[in-house]
C-alpha positions in Angstrom: 183.5 199.0 100.5 183.9 194.8 99.0 182.4 192.1 99.1 183.3 188.9 97.3 182.8 185.7 97.3 184.9 182.5 97.1 184.8 179.2 97.4 185.4 179.0 101.3 182.6 181.7 101.4 182.4 185.3 101.9 185.0 188.3 102.5 183.3 191.5 103.1 185.5 194.8 103.9 183.0 197.3 105.5 183.9 200.8 106.6 182.2 202.0 109.1 182.0 205.7 111.9 182.2 204.9 115.3 180.6 207.4 117.5 183.1 208.4 119.9 185.1 209.7 117.0 182.9 212.0 115.4 181.4 212.3 111.7 184.5 214.6 110.7 186.6 211.8 111.5 188.5 208.5 109.6 186.0 205.8 108.7 186.9 202.7 110.0 187.7 199.2 108.2 186.1 196.1 109.6 187.1 192.9 107.4 184.7 189.9 108.0 184.8 186.6 106.9 181.6 183.9 106.4 180.5 187.1 109.4 182.5 186.6 111.7 184.6 189.4 113.0 188.3 189.5 112.0 189.8 192.5 112.6 189.6 196.8 112.2 191.7 199.3 111.7 191.4 200.9 115.1 192.9 198.3 117.3 195.4 197.2 116.0 198.4 196.1 118.4 198.3 192.6 119.0 199.0 192.5 114.9 201.8 194.8 115.9 203.0 193.4 118.5 202.9 190.2 117.1 205.3 191.1 114.7 208.0 193.3 116.8 208.5 190.3 120.2 209.6 188.1 117.8 211.9 190.0 116.0 213.2 191.2 118.6 213.6 187.2 120.1 216.0 186.5 117.1 219.6 187.8 116.7 219.3 187.8 112.9 215.4 187.8 111.1 216.5 187.5 108.1 213.8 186.0 107.0 210.3 185.8 107.7 207.0 184.7 106.0 203.6 186.2 107.9 200.9 183.0 107.7 197.1 185.5 106.9 197.5 189.3 105.4 194.6 190.8 107.5 194.9 194.5 107.1 198.5 194.9 106.5 199.3 195.0 109.9 201.5 192.4 110.8 203.2 192.6 107.7 203.9 196.6 107.9 205.1 196.1 111.7 208.1 193.5 110.2 209.1 195.4 107.8 209.7 198.8 110.1 212.5 196.4 111.1 215.5 196.9 108.8 217.6 193.6 109.7 214.6 191.3 107.4 216.1 191.6 104.1 212.8 189.4 102.5 209.5 188.6 104.3 206.4 186.9 102.7 202.9 187.3 103.0 200.4 183.9 102.6 197.0 185.0 101.9 194.6 182.8 101.6 192.1 184.7 100.0 193.4 185.9 96.4 190.2 188.8 97.0 192.0 190.2 99.3 195.6 190.5 97.9 194.1 192.2 95.2 191.9 194.4 97.5 195.8 195.9 99.1 196.8 196.5 95.8 193.9 198.5 94.1 193.8 200.9 96.6 190.1 199.2 97.8 192.5 199.3 101.4 193.6 202.5 101.2 197.1 202.2 102.7 197.2 198.8 100.4 199.4 200.1 97.6 202.4 201.6 99.4 202.3 198.8 102.3 203.3 196.2 99.5 205.9 198.8 98.5 208.2 197.3 99.5 211.3 195.5 97.7 212.0 193.1 100.3 207.9 191.7 99.8 206.3 188.8 98.5 202.7 187.8 98.9 201.4 185.0 97.8 198.1 183.8 97.6 198.2 180.0 98.8 197.7 178.1 102.2 199.9 178.8 104.0 199.9 174.6 105.2 200.8 174.0 101.6 203.4 177.0 102.0 205.4 175.6 105.1 205.3 171.6 103.4 207.1 172.9 100.7 209.7 175.4 102.1 212.7 174.8 101.6 215.0 173.5 104.9 215.9 175.9 107.6 214.3 178.7 104.7 213.3 181.2 107.3 214.3 182.7 110.7 211.0 184.2 111.8 207.3 182.6 111.1 204.4 184.5 112.3 200.6 182.9 112.0 197.9 184.1 111.8 195.1 183.3 109.4 192.0 183.5 111.5 191.1 184.2 115.2 192.5 181.5 117.1 192.4 177.6 117.1 188.5 178.4 119.4 187.5 180.7 116.6 188.9 178.8 113.7 187.3 181.2 110.4 187.9 177.9 107.6 187.6 174.5 109.3 190.0 173.2 107.8 192.4 176.2 110.1 191.8 173.7 112.7 195.1 172.4 110.8 197.2 174.4 111.7 197.2 174.3 115.6 198.3 170.4 115.4 201.6 168.5 115.5 202.0 168.3 112.1 201.9 171.5 111.1 204.2 172.8 113.7 206.6 169.5 113.0 206.4 170.9 109.4 206.5 174.7 110.5 209.8 174.0 112.7 211.5 172.5 109.9 211.3 175.1 108.3 212.8 177.5 110.6 217.5 177.9 111.0 218.1 177.5 114.7 218.0 180.4 116.9 214.4 181.0 114.5 211.1 181.4 116.4 207.4 180.9 115.5 204.5 183.0 116.6 201.1 181.8 117.0 198.0 184.5 117.5 194.8 183.8 119.7 191.9 185.9 119.9 191.7 184.1 123.3 193.2 181.6 125.6 194.7 178.3 123.7 195.9 175.3 126.2 195.6 172.7 123.5 197.9 174.9 121.3 200.1 175.6 124.0 200.7 172.4 124.8 201.6 171.0 121.0 203.8 174.3 120.9 205.8 172.8 124.3 205.5 168.9 122.7 207.8 170.0 118.9 209.8 172.6 120.0 210.6 172.3 123.6 209.2 175.4 124.9 206.5 178.1 124.7 206.0 181.3 126.1 202.5 181.9 126.0 202.1 186.1 125.9 198.8 187.5 126.8 198.0 191.2 125.2 195.2 193.6 126.8 192.9 195.5 124.6 190.1 198.1 123.8 187.4 197.0 121.3 184.2 198.9 119.9 183.0 197.3 117.4 179.4 199.2 116.1 178.0 201.3 118.0 178.0 199.6 120.7 180.5 200.1 124.1 183.6 200.3 124.2 184.9 196.3 125.8 188.0 194.8 127.2 189.1 191.6 126.0 192.9 190.0 126.3 194.0 188.6 123.4 197.6 186.0 123.1 200.1 185.3 121.6 202.2 182.4 121.9 206.2 182.5 120.9 208.6 178.8 120.3 212.0 179.6 119.5 213.9 176.6 117.6 216.5 176.6 119.7 
């Protein structure tokens, strides 16, 4: 459907039809970066659960930041919570933001229409470094496939203690930070425990349908720390 070359490599939006859904079914959208599968519109439960669980752990989640736009499902779940007064989405690839805005991603314009939403084309590391202290109640980080399968090499830095200290400084007391990972991440768990003094690893079972291959079960992980 669309393809762009950025200074970090190739971003591709593909359309496919899963064999079991039939010829008349709604096409599946799939996002790939540098050839690596990032997400699609079939299995979005973990992205939605990421937002729902974090929001449930914060009494007053007025201000939220999401690192990583993806196809917008985490963002959309956050905005479904009427306690949220402001949502900032930070996305490194401006191309992806434009595809959401111009309808290349069909649900994009409606997802972006909420007045509480601001989308920034920026690096989440810079956004956190420049954030006002105690600016947010919830920080959700889903910039790639987790610390073991980074899309861009420099993304490794967001899983390290220095970044986590910056993120904690941007959280209000009682706030929460959550990471999404496609695999169990013991080093990330240790770093979050070190900086926050607490971490809850949350496994999430999913069924994946990639291309024409058979469905397979996978286990994704969510890692939650509170700024107590």
